[in-house]
C-alpha positions in Angstrom: -23.6 -11.4 38.8 -20.5 -9.3 38.2 -18.3 -12.3 37.6 -20.7 -13.5 34.8 -20.8 -10.0 33.3 -17.0 -9.9 33.2 -16.8 -13.4 31.7 -19.4 -12.4 29.0 -17.4 -9.3 28.1 -14.2 -11.3 27.8 -15.9 -13.9 25.6 -17.4 -11.1 23.4 -13.9 -9.5 23.0 -12.3 -12.9 22.1 -15.0 -13.5 19.5 -14.5 -10.0 18.0 -10.7 -10.5 17.8 -11.2 -13.9 16.1 -13.7 -12.4 13.7 -11.6 -9.2 13.1 -10.3 -10.3 9.6 -13.8 -11.2 8.5 -15.2 -7.9 9.8 -12.3 -6.0 8.1 -13.1 -7.8 4.8 -16.7 -6.5 4.7 -17.8 -3.8 2.2 -18.6 -1.1 4.8 -15.2 -1.4 6.4 -13.4 -1.5 3.0 -15.3 1.6 1.9 -14.3 3.4 5.2 -10.6 2.5 4.8 -10.5 3.5 1.1 -12.3 6.7 2.0 -9.7 7.5 4.6 -6.9 6.9 2.1 -8.6 9.1 -0.4 -8.7 11.9 2.1 -4.9 12.0 1.8 -4.8 11.7 -2.0 -5.0 14.2 -4.9 -7.2 11.7 -6.7 -8.9 8.5 -5.8 -8.0 5.0 -5.0 -10.5 2.1 -5.6 -10.3 -1.5 -4.7 -12.8 -4.0 -6.1 -12.3 -6.6 -3.4 -10.0 -7.7 -0.6 -9.6 -10.7 1.6 -7.8 -10.7 4.9 -7.3 -13.7 7.2 -5.4 -14.5 10.4 -3.5 -17.3 8.6 -4.1 -16.7 4.9 -2.5 -13.3 4.4 -4.0 -10.4 2.4 -5.3 -10.3 -1.2 -6.3 -7.1 -3.0 -8.1 -7.3 -6.3 -8.9 -4.6 -8.9 -6.7 -1.7 -7.5 -7.0 1.5 -9.5 -5.7 5.0 -8.9 -7.2 8.0 -10.7 -5.7 11.5 -10.5 -7.6 14.8 -10.0 -8.1 15.2 -13.8 -9.8 11.8 -14.0 -7.0 10.0 -15.7 -6.2 6.4 -14.7 -2.6 6.4 -13.5 -2.2 2.9 -12.1 -4.2 -0.3 -12.4 -3.3 -3.6 -10.7 -5.2 -6.8 -11.3 -4.3 -8.3 -7.9 -1.8 -8.2 -5.0 -1.2 -11.2 -2.8 0.8 -11.0 0.4 1.0 -14.4 2.0 2.4 -13.2 5.4 -0.3 -14.0 8.0 -1.6 -11.5 10.4 -0.6 -13.7 13.3 3.1 -13.5 12.1 2.8 -9.7 11.7 1.3 -9.4 15.2 4.2 -11.4 16.6 6.8 -9.1 14.8 7.8 -11.8 12.2 7.9 -9.8 8.9 8.8 -12.5 6.4 6.5 -11.4 3.5 6.9 -14.7 1.6 6.3 -14.5 -2.1 4.4 -11.3 -2.7 2.7 -11.5 -6.1 1.6 -8.4 -8.0 -0.4 -9.4 -11.1 -0.6 -7.2 -14.1 0.4 -3.7 -12.8 -0.2 -1.1 -15.5 1.2 2.4 -15.4 -1.6 3.7 -17.6 -0.9 7.4 -18.0 2.2 8.5 -16.2 3.4 12.0 -17.0 6.8 13.4 -16.2 6.8 17.2 -15.9 9.7 19.6 -16.9 10.6 20.2 -13.3 11.3 16.4 -12.9 8.2 15.6 -10.8 5.4 13.3 -12.1 1.8 12.8 -11.6 2.5 9.8 -9.3 4.5 12.0 -6.9 1.7 14.6 -6.9 -0.9 12.0 -5.8 -0.2 12.4 -2.0 -1.4 15.6 -0.4 1.2 17.5 1.5 0.4 18.1 5.1 -0.2 21.6 6.4 3.0 21.3 8.5 5.0 20.7 5.3 3.6 23.8 3.7 4.0 26.2 6.6 7.1 24.9 8.3 9.8 27.4 8.5 13.4 26.3 8.2 14.9 25.7 11.5 18.2 27.6 12.3 19.7 24.5 14.0 20.0 21.3 12.1 20.4 18.2 14.0 22.0 15.1 12.5 19.4 12.4 11.5 18.9 9.8 14.2 20.0 6.3 13.4 17.1 3.9 13.6 16.9 0.3 12.6 14.0 -0.9 10.5 12.2 -4.1 11.5 13.7 -7.2 10.0 11.6 -7.5 6.8 12.4 -10.2 4.2 10.6 -11.8 1.3 10.4 -11.9 -2.5 8.3 -9.5 -4.6 7.2 -11.0 -7.9 5.7 -8.6 -10.4 4.0 -10.4 -13.3 3.2 -8.7 -16.7 4.1 -5.2 -15.7 3.4 -2.7 -18.5 2.9 1.0 -18.9 2.9 4.2 -20.8 5.1 7.1 -19.6 5.0 10.5 -21.3 7.4 13.4 -20.8 5.7 16.7 -21.2 7.1 18.6 -24.1 9.0 15.6 -25.4 8.1 13.6 -28.5 6.4 10.2 -28.1 5.6 8.2 -25.1 7.8 5.5 -23.6 6.0 2.1 -23.7 6.8 -0.6 -21.3 6.2 -4.0 -22.8 4.7 -6.7 -20.6 7.6 -7.7 -18.3 8.2 -9.9 -15.2 10.3 -8.6 -12.4 11.5 -10.4 -9.2 12.9 -8.6 -6.2 14.6 -10.7 -3.6 14.8 -9.1 -0.1 16.9 -11.4 2.1 16.8 -8.7 4.9 16.0 -5.1 4.6 18.7 -4.1 7.1 21.5 -5.9 5.2 23.8 -3.8 3.0 22.9 -3.6 -0.6 
């Protein structure tokens, strides 16, 4: 009997791995992931829908970020990353043509100290708050990033940026931006 039990467990594990993108795309898992992200934000992130596939890449739709005061800071109609999960698992990080549709910086504020409400979104960790400066400083270690390449296409980016204490907001008219990344480790 034990050989059949082991075969059954292996078959169940293979089925779970094959269905992992489908399981990850379900509403309960999406809500769990968004909840975990929100635990680290001074505000909330919401995603209307997402689709993840082994060969089809990742698509996010209806991404919104709201700060602690209830102001919408960023809204994005959709984000499409065509890199497949199979390629990512193999260590091949060619993103392909990443398309970000209609990002909108809705209510970005720049404060007198140079910070802004986007930079204040991420909660600082307790270590950052309580860490005392170390008497010895070691030189930063040199580490190589993975070989990432691709093209990021931003369609119809727009926004409103306000500097606190300065007259009038800066309006960003709908604009298209293309960033070509031949290799992230190459010199700029």
